[in-house]
C-alpha positions in Angstrom: 0.0 0.0 0.0 1.0 3.6 -0.6 0.9 6.3 2.1 1.3 10.0 1.6 1.4 12.7 4.3 -0.2 16.1 3.7 -0.4 19.4 5.6 -3.5 21.5 4.8 -4.1 25.1 6.0 -7.5 25.5 7.6 -7.3 29.3 7.2 -7.6 29.7 11.0 -4.0 29.5 12.1 -3.5 25.7 11.8 -2.1 23.3 9.3 -4.1 20.1 9.5 -2.4 16.7 9.0 -3.9 14.3 6.5 -2.6 10.7 5.9 -3.6 9.3 2.5 -3.5 5.5 2.0 -4.4 3.3 -0.9 -3.6 0.0 -2.6 -2.6 0.7 -6.2 -3.7 -2.8 -7.4 -7.0 -2.9 -5.5 -8.1 0.8 -5.8 -11.6 1.3 -7.1 -11.2 4.6 -8.8 -15.0 5.0 -9.3 -15.5 5.1 -5.5 -15.5 8.0 -3.1 -12.4 8.8 -1.0 -13.0 7.9 2.6 -12.1 10.4 5.4 -11.8 9.2 9.0 -12.4 11.8 11.7 -11.2 11.1 15.2 -13.1 11.8 18.4 -12.6 13.5 21.8 -9.1 13.7 23.3 -7.5 11.7 20.6 -5.8 11.8 17.2 -6.0 9.7 14.1 -3.2 7.3 14.9 -5.4 4.5 16.1 -7.2 4.2 12.7 -3.9 3.2 11.1 -2.9 0.8 13.9 -4.4 -2.3 15.4 -2.6 -4.4 18.2 -3.5 -7.6 16.5 -3.9 -7.5 12.8 -5.0 -5.1 10.1 -6.2 -1.6 11.1 -9.4 0.0 10.0 -7.4 2.1 7.5 -5.7 -1.0 6.1 -8.9 -3.0 5.9 -10.6 -0.3 3.8 -7.6 0.2 1.6 -7.2 -3.5 0.9 -10.9 -3.6 -0.1 -10.2 -1.0 -2.8 -11.0 2.3 -1.1 -8.7 5.3 -0.9 -8.5 6.1 2.8 -7.7 9.4 4.5 -7.4 10.2 8.2 -7.2 13.7 9.6 -5.7 15.3 12.6 -7.8 18.3 13.3 -6.3 21.4 15.1 -4.2 20.5 18.1 -4.3 16.8 17.3 -1.5 14.5 16.2 0.7 15.9 13.5 -1.3 19.1 12.9 0.8 22.3 13.4 -0.1 25.8 14.7 0.9 28.6 12.4 -0.4 31.3 14.7 -3.5 29.5 15.9 -4.3 29.3 19.6 -6.3 27.2 21.9 -9.5 29.3 21.9 -11.8 27.3 19.6 -15.0 25.2 19.9 -17.0 22.5 18.3 -18.2 24.7 15.4 -14.6 25.5 14.5 -13.8 21.8 14.3 -17.0 20.8 12.5 -17.2 23.6 10.0 -13.7 25.1 9.5 -11.5 22.1 10.1 -13.6 19.4 8.6 -14.5 21.6 5.7 -10.8 22.2 4.9 -10.1 18.5 5.2 -12.9 17.5 2.9 -11.8 20.1 0.3 -8.2 18.9 0.4 -9.2 15.2 0.1 -11.4 15.9 -3.0 -8.7 18.1 -4.5 -5.9 15.5 -4.1 -7.8 12.2 -4.4 -6.8 9.5 -6.9 -10.4 8.6 -7.4 -13.1 10.2 -9.5 -15.2 11.0 -6.4 -16.7 14.5 -6.2 -18.0 14.0 -2.7 -16.3 12.2 0.3 -17.4 9.3 2.5 -16.9 10.3 6.1 -16.3 7.9 9.0 -16.9 9.8 12.2 -15.6 8.1 15.4 -17.3 9.2 18.6 -17.1 13.0 18.7 -15.8 12.8 15.1 -19.2 11.5 14.1 -20.8 14.4 16.0 -18.6 16.8 14.0 -19.6 15.1 10.8 -23.3 15.5 11.6 -22.8 19.1 12.7 -21.0 19.9 9.4 -23.8 18.3 7.3 -26.4 20.1 9.3 -24.8 23.6 9.3 -23.2 23.7 5.8 -25.8 24.2 3.1 -23.9 22.7 0.2 -21.7 20.2 2.0 -19.6 17.7 0.1 -20.4 14.6 2.1 -21.6 11.8 -0.1 -22.1 9.0 2.6 -21.8 9.0 6.4 -20.6 6.3 8.8 -21.1 7.2 12.5 -19.3 4.9 15.0 -20.5 5.4 18.6 -21.3 9.1 17.8 -23.7 11.2 20.0 -26.0 13.9 18.7 -28.8 14.0 21.2 -28.0 12.5 24.6 -30.9 10.1 24.9 -29.1 8.3 27.7 -25.8 9.2 29.4 -23.6 7.2 31.8 -23.6 8.7 35.4 -19.8 8.9 35.4 -19.8 11.0 32.2 -22.6 13.3 33.5 -20.6 13.8 36.7 -17.3 14.5 34.9 -19.0 17.3 32.8 -21.4 18.4 35.6 -20.2 22.0 35.6 -19.6 23.8 32.3 -17.9 26.6 34.1 -15.5 24.4 36.0 -14.5 22.2 33.1 -14.0 25.3 31.0 -11.4 26.6 33.4 -9.2 23.5 33.7 -6.2 23.2 31.3 -5.1 19.7 30.6 -1.4 18.8 30.0 0.4 15.5 29.8 -2.7 13.3 29.2 -0.8 10.8 27.0 1.9 10.3 29.7 -0.7 10.0 32.4 -2.6 7.4 30.4 0.6 5.5 29.8 1.4 5.5 33.5 -2.1 4.7 34.8 -3.4 2.1 32.3 -1.1 -0.7 33.4 -2.1 -0.2 37.1 -5.8 -0.1 36.3 -5.5 -3.2 34.1 -3.7 -5.1 36.9 -5.8 -4.0 39.9 -9.2 -2.7 38.7 -9.8 -3.7 35.1 -13.6 -3.3 35.6 -13.1 0.5 35.7 -12.3 0.4 31.9 -15.5 -1.5 31.0 -17.4 1.7 29.9 -14.6 2.4 27.4 -13.1 -1.0 26.5 -13.1 -4.6 27.7 -9.6 -5.8 28.3 -10.5 -9.4 27.7 -11.1 -8.5 24.0 -8.0 -6.3 23.5 -4.3 -7.2 23.2 -3.2 -5.0 26.2 0.5 -5.9 25.6 0.4 -3.1 23.1 -0.5 -0.3 25.6 2.6 1.8 24.6 1.3 2.0 21.0 -2.4 2.4 22.0 -1.8 5.5 24.1 -0.2 7.2 21.1 -3.7 8.2 20.1 -4.3 10.2 23.4 -4.4 14.0 23.2 -5.0 16.7 25.8 -8.7 17.8 25.8 -9.3 21.5 25.1 -11.0 23.4 27.9 -13.2 25.5 25.6 -14.5 22.3 23.9 -14.9 20.7 27.3 -17.2 23.6 28.3 -19.3 23.2 25.2 -19.5 19.4 25.7 -20.7 20.1 29.3 -23.4 22.5 28.0 -24.4 19.9 25.4 -24.7 17.2 28.0 -26.8 19.5 30.3 -29.2 20.4 27.5 -28.9 17.0 25.7 -28.8 18.9 22.3 -25.8 19.6 20.1 -26.0 23.1 18.6 -23.6 24.2 15.9 -23.7 27.9 15.1 -27.4 28.2 15.9 -28.4 24.9 14.3 -29.8 22.2 16.5 -28.3 19.2 14.8 -30.9 16.6 16.0 -33.6 18.6 14.3 -31.6 19.2 11.2 -31.1 15.5 10.7 -34.6 15.1 9.4 -33.8 17.1 6.3 -30.6 15.2 5.5 -30.8 12.7 2.6 -27.2 11.5 2.8 -26.9 7.7 3.2 -26.0 6.7 6.7 -24.4 3.6 8.4 -24.8 3.9 12.1 -22.6 1.6 14.1 -23.5 1.0 17.8 -21.7 -1.1 20.4 -24.2 -2.7 22.7 -21.9 -2.4 25.8 -20.8 1.1 25.1 -20.7 3.2 28.3 -19.2 6.3 26.9 -22.0 6.7 24.3 -24.8 4.3 25.3 -26.6 2.4 22.5 -29.7 4.5 22.9 -27.7 7.7 22.2 -25.5 6.2 19.5 -28.5 4.9 17.6 -30.3 8.3 17.7 -29.0 9.5 14.3 -30.3 6.4 12.6 -33.8 7.0 13.8 -33.7 10.8 13.2 -32.1 11.1 9.8 -34.4 11.8 6.8 -32.4 9.5 4.4 -34.2 6.4 3.1 -30.8 4.8 2.7 -29.9 4.1 6.3 -28.5 1.0 8.1 -28.1 0.3 11.8 -25.2 -2.0 12.7 -25.3 -3.2 16.3 -22.1 -5.0 17.4 -21.6 -7.2 20.4 -24.0 -9.3 22.5 -24.7 -10.4 26.1 -21.8 -12.9 25.9 -19.5 -10.7 23.7 -19.5 -7.3 25.4 -18.0 -4.7 23.1 -17.7 -1.1 24.3 -16.6 2.2 22.8 -13.0 1.6 21.9 -13.5 -2.1 21.2 -15.0 -1.1 17.8 -11.5 -0.1 16.7 -9.0 -2.0 18.8 -10.6 -5.3 19.9 -9.8 -8.7 18.6 -13.3 -8.8 17.1 -13.2 -5.4 15.4 -12.1 -6.8 12.0 -15.1 -9.0 11.4 -17.7 -7.1 13.4 -16.9 -3.5 12.3 -14.2 -3.1 9.7 -15.6 -5.6 7.1 -19.2 -4.5 7.3 -18.2 -0.8 7.0 -16.0 -1.6 4.0 -18.7 -3.6 2.3 -21.4 -0.9 3.0 -19.1 1.8 1.5 -18.3 -0.2 -1.6 -22.0 -0.7 -2.3 -22.4 3.1 -2.5 
């Protein structure tokens, strides 16, 4: 497979990092380019890595798709060229995602004139926010993976963590990756059940923790405040647009992926876009069961991610 790195200006003080991957022999040039958007407190590294086997990026590329993953501002390999830390969800959803989509369509090896977006967790929320707030968006198909729009149900721990918009908006986070690297081995050894809302260690190769924590980023306090307000009201609002209401007017095909044991974005919340969107081309993919408990991160890093998530997503995209 071929991989090319790109830096793209977002016209707001940042150069966004884009990684382009494709298999020259397998590439379906009549397909849309696929852009993967990371979620909260993370970068795009995890989409190009799996502790045991092919990554999501690799699985899609081997299937004939051209795959892009983006680091939005302050994520991964993105660079500040005068941009600061005062930004919010709308800046990410409209400015950054818009710049990334334009760059993908300008540089793609395919004939696609619109992009397929895979939004992971908050990345899916940004995807929906972009489609709702941008009148002539260039999203041809959407895949949401554990993505909230309206908080139909929320885990008590998450509600407590974001209980005060004012407080979370004051706290600056530094060293999250190093902290995660230090704490995760201790939690896995002594209290692995604490991780169950996010991932189930019995389904993940935890010997690769050093690599897995490379996807961790410091959360932004201004985004934290907006998330707290969103959780309090239950509604995501992007520049005056209530996204849950705007979904009814969207006709873009949607694959909605929901993990049945997800504690970060409970199934009732993750499935909301499927029920709310106005598209007649919509599919709900529920992964996991009572005996195979798959949580939020398990959809990308578990031993079962390949057959339960990567393959169905690939096949759904290739059909469109």
